[in-house]
N, CA and C atoms as an extended XYZ file, in Angstrom:
156
Properties=species:S:1:pos:R:3:atomname:S:1:resname:S:1:resid:I:1 pbc="F F F"
N        -8.819       18.622       20.791 N   MET     1
C        -7.991       17.761       19.983 CA  MET     1
C        -7.513       18.540       18.763 C   MET     1
N        -6.244       18.455       18.462 N   THR     2
C        -5.679       19.133       17.310 CA  THR     2
C        -5.561       18.154       16.157 C   THR     2
N        -6.089       18.549       15.015 N   VAL     3
C        -6.005       17.729       13.806 CA  VAL     3
C        -5.134       18.477       12.810 C   VAL     3
N        -4.098       17.803       12.330 N   LEU     4
C        -3.214       18.427       11.367 CA  LEU     4
C        -3.527       17.931        9.964 C   LEU     4
N        -3.826       18.871        9.079 N   LEU     5
C        -4.047       18.553        7.677 CA  LEU     5
C        -2.858       19.077        6.884 C   LEU     5
N        -2.523       18.347        5.824 N   THR     6
C        -1.485       18.857        4.942 CA  THR     6
C        -2.055       20.055        4.192 C   THR     6
N        -1.178       20.803        3.560 N   GLU     7
C        -1.624       21.968        2.791 CA  GLU     7
C        -2.614       21.556        1.703 C   GLU     7
N        -2.334       20.454        1.023 N   THR     8
C        -3.210       19.975       -0.046 CA  THR     8
C        -4.544       19.504        0.522 C   THR     8
N        -4.511       18.779        1.637 N   GLU     9
C        -5.754       18.335        2.271 CA  GLU     9
C        -6.607       19.527        2.661 C   GLU     9
N        -5.982       20.563        3.182 N   LEU    10
C        -6.717       21.759        3.567 CA  LEU    10
C        -7.362       22.415        2.359 C   LEU    10
N        -6.639       22.508        1.241 N   LYS    11
C        -7.213       23.089        0.024 CA  LYS    11
C        -8.397       22.275       -0.466 C   LYS    11
N        -8.253       20.950       -0.458 N   VAL    12
C        -9.344       20.070       -0.881 CA  VAL    12
C       -10.550       20.269        0.027 C   VAL    12
N       -10.315       20.332        1.330 N   ALA    13
C       -11.414       20.509        2.281 CA  ALA    13
C       -12.124       21.844        2.067 C   ALA    13
N       -11.359       22.896        1.844 N   GLU    14
C       -11.956       24.215        1.634 CA  GLU    14
C       -12.799       24.235        0.359 C   GLU    14
N       -12.285       23.650       -0.707 N   LEU    15
C       -13.040       23.607       -1.961 CA  LEU    15
C       -14.292       22.751       -1.814 C   LEU    15
N       -14.179       21.630       -1.136 N   ALA    16
C       -15.334       20.759       -0.925 CA  ALA    16
C       -16.386       21.457       -0.069 C   ALA    16
N       -15.940       22.231        0.909 N   ALA    17
C       -16.882       22.969        1.767 CA  ALA    17
C       -17.665       24.004        0.969 C   ALA    17
N       -17.086       24.460       -0.142 N   ASP    18
C       -17.785       25.400       -1.026 CA  ASP    18
C       -18.607       24.679       -2.083 C   ASP    18
N       -18.821       23.367       -1.899 N   ALA    19
C       -19.614       22.525       -2.804 CA  ALA    19
C       -18.983       22.407       -4.189 C   ALA    19
N       -17.655       22.437       -4.234 N   THR    20
C       -16.947       22.252       -5.494 CA  THR    20
C       -16.887       20.758       -5.800 C   THR    20
N       -17.204       20.387       -7.030 N   ALA    21
C       -17.193       18.982       -7.443 CA  ALA    21
C       -15.764       18.443       -7.424 C   ALA    21
N       -15.626       17.150       -7.184 N   ILE    22
C       -14.319       16.505       -7.138 CA  ILE    22
C       -13.523       16.773       -8.412 C   ILE    22
N       -14.185       16.698       -9.554 N   GLU    23
C       -13.495       16.930      -10.829 CA  GLU    23
C       -12.933       18.352      -10.890 C   GLU    23
N       -13.691       19.316      -10.392 N   ALA    24
C       -13.242       20.710      -10.389 CA  ALA    24
C       -12.111       20.911       -9.383 C   ALA    24
N       -12.197       20.241       -8.250 N   ILE    25
C       -11.123       20.313       -7.257 CA  ILE    25
C        -9.832       19.779       -7.874 C   ILE    25
N        -9.937       18.635       -8.528 N   ALA    26
C        -8.770       18.018       -9.155 CA  ALA    26
C        -8.158       18.952      -10.196 C   ALA    26
N        -9.003       19.550      -11.010 N   GLU    27
C        -8.509       20.460      -12.050 CA  GLU    27
C        -7.799       21.669      -11.440 C   GLU    27
N        -8.398       22.241      -10.395 N   LYS    28
C        -7.802       23.414       -9.750 CA  LYS    28
C        -6.447       23.098       -9.129 C   LYS    28
N        -6.304       21.873       -8.618 N   LEU    29
C        -5.069       21.495       -7.945 CA  LEU    29
C        -4.082       20.787       -8.878 C   LEU    29
N        -4.516       20.495      -10.093 N   GLY    30
C        -3.640       19.830      -11.047 CA  GLY    30
C        -3.354       18.384      -10.704 C   GLY    30
N        -4.361       17.698      -10.142 N   ILE    31
C        -4.215       16.293       -9.772 CA  ILE    31
C        -5.355       15.494      -10.387 C   ILE    31
N        -5.251       14.189      -10.343 N   ALA    32
C        -6.306       13.317      -10.861 CA  ALA    32
C        -7.523       13.355       -9.940 C   ALA    32
N        -8.697       13.142      -10.523 N   ALA    33
C        -9.938       13.157       -9.742 CA  ALA    33
C        -9.906       12.092       -8.647 C   ALA    33
N        -9.341       10.933       -8.948 N   GLY    34
C        -9.238        9.874       -7.946 CA  GLY    34
C        -8.365       10.283       -6.770 C   GLY    34
N        -7.306       11.032       -7.067 N   ASP    35
C        -6.437       11.522       -6.000 CA  ASP    35
C        -7.168       12.548       -5.133 C   ASP    35
N        -7.936       13.420       -5.774 N   ALA    36
C        -8.703       14.421       -5.023 CA  ALA    36
C        -9.728       13.736       -4.122 C   ALA    36
N       -10.383       12.710       -4.641 N   ALA    37
C       -11.358       11.965       -3.841 CA  ALA    37
C       -10.675       11.281       -2.665 C   ALA    37
N        -9.508       10.723       -2.912 N   GLY    38
C        -8.752       10.071       -1.830 CA  GLY    38
C        -8.335       11.055       -0.757 C   GLY    38
N        -7.918       12.238       -1.183 N   LEU    39
C        -7.544       13.275       -0.212 CA  LEU    39
C        -8.747       13.694        0.625 C   LEU    39
N        -9.899       13.808       -0.013 N   LEU    40
C       -11.106       14.190        0.729 CA  LEU    40
C       -11.487       13.102        1.734 C   LEU    40
N       -11.338       11.845        1.352 N   GLU    41
C       -11.594       10.747        2.293 CA  GLU    41
C       -10.644       10.830        3.483 C   GLU    41
N        -9.393       11.162        3.212 N   THR    42
C        -8.405       11.306        4.291 CA  THR    42
C        -8.811       12.433        5.242 C   THR    42
N        -9.277       13.535        4.676 N   VAL    43
C        -9.735       14.662        5.494 CA  VAL    43
C       -10.888       14.217        6.392 C   VAL    43
N       -11.863       13.500        5.824 N   TYR    44
C       -12.996       13.027        6.617 CA  TYR    44
C       -12.526       12.118        7.747 C   TYR    44
N       -11.573       11.230        7.449 N   ARG    45
C       -11.065       10.326        8.482 CA  ARG    45
C       -10.353       11.097        9.586 C   ARG    45
N        -9.552       12.072        9.195 N   LYS    46
C        -8.811       12.863       10.192 CA  LYS    46
C        -9.746       13.689       11.060 C   LYS    46
N       -10.781       14.259       10.457 N   LEU    47
C       -11.682       15.115       11.215 CA  LEU    47
C       -12.690       14.325       12.035 C   LEU    47
N       -13.033       13.145       11.576 N   GLY    48
C       -14.004       12.321       12.275 CA  GLY    48
C       -15.411       12.785       11.997 C   GLY    48
N       -16.386       11.919       12.231 N   PRO    49
C       -17.776       12.239       11.898 CA  PRO    49
C       -18.350       13.421       12.658 C   PRO    49
N       -17.888       13.668       13.855 N   GLY    50
C       -18.418       14.789       14.634 CA  GLY    50
C       -17.890       16.132       14.198 C   GLY    50
N       -16.881       16.161       13.342 N   GLU    51
C       -16.245       17.404       12.940 CA  GLU    51
C       -16.603       17.843       11.530 C   GLU    51
N       -17.370       17.064       10.804 N   ARG    52
C       -17.666       17.367        9.404 CA  ARG    52
C       -18.598       18.532        9.265 C   ARG    52
């Protein structure tokens, strides 16, 4: 199965995989912490529980 992530979702996922805090992810990407958290939730939904 192919899962397509946006460029921003991919960046969020990569930073989260390195145990970067949501606040730090948001700062690095220049977005609000709530937006970063929402993007990470979207990544989890797209990948599904077996892919995390």
